[in-house]
MOPAC internal coordinates of N, CA, C and O (Angstrom, degrees):
PM7 1SCF
backbone

  N    0.0000 0     0.00 0     0.00 0    0    0    0
  C    1.4375 1     0.00 0     0.00 0    1    0    0
  C    1.5312 1   111.01 1     0.00 0    2    1    0
  O    1.2310 1   120.19 1   141.21 1    3    2    1
  N    1.3286 1   117.25 1   -38.79 1    3    2    1
  C    1.4618 1   121.01 1   178.36 1    5    3    2
  C    1.5212 1   110.58 1   -60.94 1    6    5    3
  O    1.2310 1   120.23 1   143.68 1    7    6    5
  N    1.3317 1   117.16 1   -36.32 1    7    6    5
  C    1.4642 1   121.21 1  -179.85 1    9    7    6
  C    1.5241 1   111.73 1   -62.14 1   10    9    7
  O    1.2310 1   119.54 1   155.70 1   11   10    9
  N    1.3182 1   118.48 1   -24.30 1   11   10    9
  C    1.4674 1   122.52 1   178.73 1   13   11   10
  C    1.5247 1   110.79 1   -93.93 1   14   13   11
  O    1.2310 1   120.29 1   134.56 1   15   14   13
  N    1.3111 1   117.04 1   -45.44 1   15   14   13
  C    1.4626 1   121.71 1  -173.33 1   17   15   14
  C    1.5256 1   112.03 1   -70.50 1   18   17   15
  O    1.2310 1   119.59 1   135.67 1   19   18   17
  N    1.3223 1   118.39 1   -44.33 1   19   18   17
  C    1.4621 1   121.03 1  -175.98 1   21   19   18
  C    1.5342 1   112.67 1   -59.72 1   22   21   19
  O    1.2310 1   118.88 1   127.66 1   23   22   21
  N    1.3284 1   119.74 1   -52.34 1   23   22   21
  C    1.4732 1   118.66 1   178.59 1   25   23   22
  C    1.5344 1   112.42 1   -60.86 1   26   25   23
  O    1.2310 1   120.02 1   141.81 1   27   26   25
  N    1.3153 1   117.56 1   -38.19 1   27   26   25
  C    1.4632 1   120.86 1   177.93 1   29   27   26
  C    1.5275 1   110.48 1   -62.98 1   30   29   27
  O    1.2310 1   120.58 1   136.97 1   31   30   29
  N    1.3252 1   116.49 1   -43.03 1   31   30   29
  C    1.4549 1   121.01 1  -179.21 1   33   31   30
  C    1.5299 1   111.26 1   -65.45 1   34   33   31
  O    1.2310 1   119.95 1   137.23 1   35   34   33
  N    1.3145 1   117.70 1   -42.77 1   35   34   33
  C    1.4697 1   121.67 1   177.12 1   37   35   34
  C    1.5224 1   109.74 1   -61.27 1   38   37   35
  O    1.2310 1   120.15 1   135.34 1   39   38   37
  N    1.3178 1   117.32 1   -44.66 1   39   38   37
  C    1.4641 1   121.21 1   178.34 1   41   39   38
  C    1.5299 1   110.85 1   -59.17 1   42   41   39
  O    1.2310 1   120.53 1   132.75 1   43   42   41
  N    1.3444 1   116.59 1   -47.25 1   43   42   41
  C    1.4676 1   121.22 1  -178.76 1   45   43   42
  C    1.5275 1   111.26 1   -63.87 1   46   45   43
  O    1.2310 1   119.88 1   139.47 1   47   46   45
  N    1.3327 1   117.83 1   -40.53 1   47   46   45
  C    1.4655 1   120.63 1   178.04 1   49   47   46
  C    1.5224 1   110.92 1   -60.96 1   50   49   47
  O    1.2310 1   120.53 1   133.17 1   51   50   49
  N    1.3066 1   116.59 1   -46.83 1   51   50   49
  C    1.4705 1   120.45 1  -179.21 1   53   51   50
  C    1.5283 1   111.42 1   -65.07 1   54   53   51
  O    1.2310 1   120.49 1   138.09 1   55   54   53
  N    1.3114 1   116.66 1   -41.91 1   55   54   53
  C    1.4622 1   121.18 1   179.65 1   57   55   54
  C    1.5294 1   110.71 1   -64.15 1   58   57   55
  O    1.2310 1   120.56 1   136.52 1   59   58   57
  N    1.3150 1   116.54 1   -43.48 1   59   58   57
  C    1.4614 1   120.31 1   179.26 1   61   59   58
  C    1.5284 1   110.97 1   -63.53 1   62   61   59
  O    1.2310 1   120.35 1   137.54 1   63   62   61
  N    1.3324 1   116.95 1   -42.46 1   63   62   61
  C    1.4613 1   119.52 1   178.77 1   65   63   62
  C    1.5309 1   111.17 1   -65.26 1   66   65   63
  O    1.2310 1   120.16 1   143.85 1   67   66   65
  N    1.3189 1   117.30 1   -36.15 1   67   66   65
  C    1.4628 1   120.17 1   177.61 1   69   67   66
  C    1.5268 1   109.90 1   -63.55 1   70   69   67
  O    1.2310 1   120.27 1   133.80 1   71   70   69
  N    1.3174 1   117.09 1   -46.20 1   71   70   69
  C    1.4624 1   121.29 1  -179.59 1   73   71   70
  C    1.5339 1   111.48 1   -64.34 1   74   73   71
  O    1.2310 1   120.43 1   138.12 1   75   74   73
  N    1.3233 1   116.78 1   -41.88 1   75   74   73
  C    1.4666 1   119.96 1   178.85 1   77   75   74
  C    1.5239 1   111.54 1   -66.43 1   78   77   75
  O    1.2310 1   120.28 1   143.18 1   79   78   77
  N    1.3330 1   117.07 1   -36.82 1   79   78   77
  C    1.4620 1   120.32 1   176.89 1   81   79   78
  C    1.5188 1   110.40 1   -65.23 1   82   81   79
  O    1.2310 1   120.11 1   138.90 1   83   82   81
  N    1.3174 1   117.39 1   -41.10 1   83   82   81
  C    1.4671 1   120.31 1   177.06 1   85   83   82
  C    1.5207 1   111.39 1   -63.34 1   86   85   83
  O    1.2310 1   120.23 1   139.34 1   87   86   85
  N    1.3197 1   117.16 1   -40.66 1   87   86   85
  C    1.4561 1   121.32 1  -176.33 1   89   87   86
  C    1.5284 1   112.83 1   -75.40 1   90   89   87
  O    1.2310 1   119.86 1   140.95 1   91   90   89
  N    1.3374 1   117.88 1   -39.05 1   91   90   89
  C    1.4630 1   120.90 1  -171.11 1   93   91   90
  C    1.5209 1   114.40 1  -116.44 1   94   93   91
  O    1.2310 1   119.70 1   171.89 1   95   94   93
  N    1.3290 1   118.18 1    -8.11 1   95   94   93
  C    1.4624 1   122.39 1   173.91 1   97   95   94
  C    1.5202 1   114.54 1    57.21 1   98   97   95
  O    1.2310 1   121.60 1    49.40 1   99   98   97
  N    1.3439 1   114.54 1  -130.60 1   99   98   97
  C    1.4642 1   120.83 1  -174.60 1  101   99   98
  C    1.5264 1   113.07 1   -62.58 1  102  101   99
  O    1.2310 1   120.29 1   148.38 1  103  102  101
  N    1.3116 1   117.05 1   -31.62 1  103  102  101
  C    1.4661 1   119.77 1   178.36 1  105  103  102
  C    1.5277 1   110.33 1   -60.12 1  106  105  103
  O    1.2310 1   120.19 1   136.78 1  107  106  105
  N    1.3256 1   117.24 1   -43.22 1  107  106  105
  C    1.4723 1   120.43 1   178.89 1  109  107  106
  C    1.5250 1   111.08 1   -71.60 1  110  109  107
  O    1.2310 1   119.88 1   144.25 1  111  110  109
  N    1.3237 1   117.83 1   -35.75 1  111  110  109
  C    1.4720 1   120.06 1   177.77 1  113  111  110
  C    1.5312 1   110.59 1   -61.42 1  114  113  111
  O    1.2310 1   120.08 1   138.32 1  115  114  113
  N    1.3271 1   117.45 1   -41.68 1  115  114  113
  C    1.4673 1   120.76 1   176.99 1  117  115  114
  C    1.5305 1   110.66 1   -64.61 1  118  117  115
  O    1.2310 1   120.22 1   138.95 1  119  118  117
  N    1.3168 1   117.18 1   -41.05 1  119  118  117
  C    1.4691 1   122.23 1   177.40 1  121  119  118
  C    1.5302 1   110.21 1   -59.07 1  122  121  119
  O    1.2310 1   120.32 1   135.24 1  123  122  121
  N    1.3314 1   116.99 1   -44.76 1  123  122  121
  C    1.4659 1   121.71 1  -179.66 1  125  123  122
  C    1.5233 1   111.90 1   -60.37 1  126  125  123
  O    1.2310 1   120.06 1   147.44 1  127  126  125
  N    1.3263 1   117.49 1   -32.56 1  127  126  125
  C    1.4657 1   120.40 1  -179.97 1  129  127  126
  C    1.5301 1   111.81 1   -69.72 1  130  129  127
  O    1.2310 1   120.28 1   152.92 1  131  130  129
  N    1.3359 1   117.08 1   -27.08 1  131  130  129
  C    1.4643 1   121.86 1  -176.50 1  133  131  130
  C    1.5209 1   113.84 1   -93.56 1  134  133  131
  O    1.2310 1   119.83 1   154.28 1  135  134  133
  N    1.3303 1   117.93 1   -25.72 1  135  134  133
  C    1.4609 1   121.59 1  -167.56 1  137  135  134
  C    1.5284 1   110.59 1  -118.67 1  138  137  135
  O    1.2310 1   120.23 1   -45.49 1  139  138  137
  N    1.3484 1   117.17 1   134.51 1  139  138  137
  C    1.4712 1   119.58 1   176.65 1  141  139  138
  C    1.5260 1   111.71 1   -59.65 1  142  141  139
  O    1.2310 1   120.75 1   -25.50 1  143  142  141
  N    1.3145 1   116.18 1   154.50 1  143  142  141
  C    1.4556 1   122.03 1  -172.45 1  145  143  142
  C    1.5272 1   114.53 1   -67.07 1  146  145  143
  O    1.2310 1   119.37 1   125.97 1  147  146  145
  N    1.2918 1   118.80 1   -54.03 1  147  146  145
  C    1.4549 1   120.54 1  -168.20 1  149  147  146
  C    1.5289 1   114.26 1   -88.44 1  150  149  147
  O    1.2310 1   120.53 1   134.90 1  151  150  149
  N    1.3214 1   116.59 1   -45.10 1  151  150  149
  C    1.4629 1   120.61 1  -177.81 1  153  151  150
  C    1.5284 1   107.75 1  -124.58 1  154  153  151
  O    1.2310 1   119.61 1   -83.46 1  155  154  153
  N    1.3350 1   118.35 1    96.54 1  155  154  153
  C    1.4610 1   121.90 1  -172.59 1  157  155  154
  C    1.5238 1   115.33 1   -53.31 1  158  157  155
  O    1.2310 1   118.36 1   144.23 1  159  158  157
  N    1.3125 1   120.74 1   -35.77 1  159  158  157
  C    1.4479 1   122.01 1  -177.74 1  161  159  158
  C    1.5190 1   114.60 1   -80.91 1  162  161  159
  O    1.2310 1   120.12 1   169.95 1  163  162  161
  N    1.3275 1   117.37 1   -10.05 1  163  162  161
  C    1.4595 1   121.42 1  -176.48 1  165  163  162
  C    1.5235 1   109.97 1   -95.13 1  166  165  163
  O    1.2310 1   120.50 1   -62.46 1  167  166  165
  N    1.3127 1   116.64 1   117.54 1  167  166  165
  C    1.4674 1   121.15 1   179.96 1  169  167  166
  C    1.5349 1   109.58 1   -84.45 1  170  169  167
  O    1.2310 1   121.12 1   -26.09 1  171  170  169
  N    1.3214 1   115.46 1   153.91 1  171  170  169
  C    1.4442 1   120.23 1   173.95 1  173  171  170
  C    1.5242 1   115.44 1    97.58 1  174  173  171
  O    1.2310 1   119.66 1   173.24 1  175  174  173
  N    1.3495 1   118.25 1    -6.76 1  175  174  173
  C    1.4661 1   119.38 1   174.95 1  177  175  174
  C    1.5199 1   108.41 1   -89.45 1  178  177  175
  O    1.2310 1   120.33 1   -63.44 1  179  178  177
  N    1.3207 1   116.97 1   116.56 1  179  178  177
  C    1.4692 1   119.40 1  -175.99 1  181  179  178
  C    1.5303 1   112.79 1   -71.84 1  182  181  179
  O    1.2310 1   121.40 1   -26.11 1  183  182  181
  N    1.3173 1   114.93 1   153.89 1  183  182  181
  C    1.4661 1   122.27 1   171.46 1  185  183  182
  C    1.5049 1   106.69 1  -100.20 1  186  185  183
  O    1.2310 1   121.04 1   -29.33 1  187  186  185
  N    1.3124 1   115.61 1   150.67 1  187  186  185
  C    1.4588 1   118.96 1   174.79 1  189  187  186
  C    1.4850 1   110.13 1   -97.13 1  190  189  187
  O    1.2310 1   120.10 1   180.00 1  191  190  189

């Protein structure tokens, strides 16, 4: 199940970030620098 869910989840994360960047531009890019990717309230998860 992980072999199916993980690639789908990575794809969805990247697609969502692309759409948000298109919609909000630099404002979203600054947000991404401050907030972890998957769980916004959880500190310590690095972004790539």
